N, C-alpha and C positions, 0 to 999 in steps of 0.2 A: 780574223782579228790581227791588227798590227800593233806590236808592242813597242812602247817607247819608255826608256828608263832615264830619269833626269836626276841631276845632282841634289836638288832640294825642292821644297814645296813651291817657292816662288818661280823657279824655272819650269816646273810642271805646269803651274797655272798659266804662265806666259805662253807655253807651247800649245796647251789645250785651247786657250782662248784664241790664239792666232789661227789655229786650224778651223775652229768654229766660225770665226769672223770671215775668213776667206770663203768658206762654203756659203755663208749667208749672203755675202756680197755677190757671189757668182749666181746664186739663185735669183736674187733681185734683178741682176743684170739680164738674166735669161728670160724671166717671167714677169717682171714688174712687181713681184711681191714674194714673200717667203714666210715659212712657219718655223718656230723654234720651241722646243720643250726645255724648260728650265728646272734644274734640280736644286736641292737644298742640302743642309748638313755641313759638318766641319770639312768634309772632303772638297766642297765647292768654294771655300773662302777665296783661295788664290785665283782660281779660274774665273769666278765672277768679277773679282776685283780687276783683273786684267781685261776681261771682255768689256766691262762697262766703261773702262778708261779709253777704249779704242773708239775715237770719235768718227772714224771712217765708216762704221757700220750704219746703214740706213734704217734704223729701227722704226722710223715712221712708216715704212713699207713692210714691216714684219709683224706678224701676229704671234704672240707668245702664249704658251700653255704651261700650266702648273703640273708637276709630276705627281705629287702625293701630299696628303695632309691628314693629321690626326682627326678622329671622330670625337666630338664632345668637348673641345676646348675653344675658347673665344680667340679672336684675332689679336687680343691684347696680351695673351699668355706669352711668356718669354720663349716657349718652345714652338709657338705657332709658325708654321711654314709660310703662311700668308704674311705675317709680320716680318719674317726673315727676308722674303723676296721684295717686299715693299722697301725695306731698309737697304738691302745689299744688291738688289737688281734695279728696281724702278727708280729709287731716289737718286743714285749716282748718274743715271743716264741723262745726257744733255738733250738727246733726241729720243722722245718717248715712243714706245711701240704703237703700232696702229691699233692694237687691242692686246690686253693681257687678261687671259681667262683664269682667274683664281679658283681654287677649290675651297668651298665653304663647308667645313665639317661640323659646324655647330648646330645644324638642323637635322632633317631626315637624310641620312647618308645615301639611301637608295634612290630617293628623289633627286639628289644632287648628281649621282652617277648618270641618271637619265638626262638631266639637263646638260651635263658636259658632253654626253654622247652626241647631242645635237649640234655641238660646236666644232668638233674635230674635223679635219679635212677628209674628203672622200678618199684621197690617195695618201701617199707617204708624207710624213713631216720632212722638211728639208734637213734640219739638224736637231738632234736630241742630246742634251747634256745629262749625263747620269753619273752615279757613283756605285760603289759596291759596299755592302755592309760587312760587319765582322762575321756574320753568319752567311755571307755571300748573297744576301738578298739583293734584288734589283728593284728599284723603287721600294715599295713596302711589300713586295711579293716575297714573303718569307718561305723557307723550305717546309714542306714540299710545295713548290710554286705550281700554279696552274698554267701550263704551256699552251693549253688548247682554248682557253676562254676567248670568245670573240667580242664580248662587250669591251668598249674602250677603257672604261673605268670600273673598278670592282670595290666592294666593301670587303676588306681582308682582316683576318685575325693576326695580331702581332705575337710572335713567340717570345719566350723569356730572354733569349740571347739578344734579340733585337731591342727589347725594352731595357735590358741592362746596358746596352751600348748607349742609349739615350741618356741614362743616368750618368754613365762614365764620362760622356762628353759635356756634362754640366747643364743639360737642358731641363732636367727635373731633379728635385731634391732626393727622391727615393723611388724604388720600384713601384710602390703602391700608387704613386702619382702619375705614372705613365699610362696613357689610355691603352686599352686592350684591342682596339680596332682602329683602322685607318681607311681612307679612300685612296686607292692607288691606281695609277695607270696600269693596265694589264700588260703582261709580257708581250703578247702578239702585237699590241698597239705600239709599244716601244720599238719592237723590231721593225715595224713599218715606218722606217726612217731612212732617208737616203744616206745620211751620215750619223753615226753614233760616236760621241766623244765622251769617253769614260775617264774620270779623274779619280785616282785612288792614292792618296798619300798615307804615310804613317805605318810603323812596324806592327801595330795591332791589327792591321789588315793583311799582313803577309801570309798567314795561313789560308785565309779566304782566297787571296790572289793565286796561291799555288793550286788550290782546288779548281779555280776557274780556268787557269791556263793549262794545267797539266793533268787534271783528272778527267773523268768521263763527263759528257754532257748529260745532265740529269736534273730533274726538278728538286732533288735534295741539295743541289748547288745552283740556285736559280740563275746567277749571272753567267754560268757556264754556257748558256744558250747564245751568248754574244759571239762565241766562236763560229756560230753558223751564219753570222752576218758578214756580207761581203765588204762593207766599209765601216768597220768599227775600229777606232783607235783607243787603245788602253794606255793611258799615261800614268806612270808610276814614279814615285821618288825612290831613292835607293833603299830606304828601310822597308817600304811596301814590297819591293822586289827581292827582299833578302832571303826568301826561302825557295826561290826559283832555281832550277838547275842552270848551271853555266851554259851560255849559248855561244856557238861558234861565231 
């Protein structure tokens, strides 16, 4: 894991987006096409804004995959991640992706996991954009995360800390409104990426960041597994890095 601390959220977003854009362009140049996993949530606002503004990325040669989605809410719901990505990823792009494989959580979630499993590449994704939750979740893999699952997508239970975060970020009015399950890309499928770009702003993530960077690698701290990846960049703003030990 390569750690990058930036002065503020816009600087974090620009750096994370520039790294992702360079890798996507290199992949297209080398192979003629590329794959990219796109995340949602407040942590991705600045990264997606900068990435979609970069008109040099050849999206028409890139297939995009959706990281996670709630079970049981329609795509018109304010918290729908499909809605989020349509508005913050697809709509701003001048050059549309070759394909964008959304997760539909409104029907049978297990059937949707099987459908998505047939769409993912046989090998690694070229670039995966991710964040870290206040409970250190990676995608919607809450602690204790399943590090061994081989299916690309899973139906997962959301813990209370995760659900409270969604209320705190303003996506839902109250805890009772937050779904108790989601469809999430599995840990092993996320790790099967040539490059992982992880964007984590905000002081409320500082404790999780400390566990991820300085604690043991454990399913109780799901995103700690990123330390095992050879090309993972963790982009933090100063508040998110506020509880890390000083580095030489």
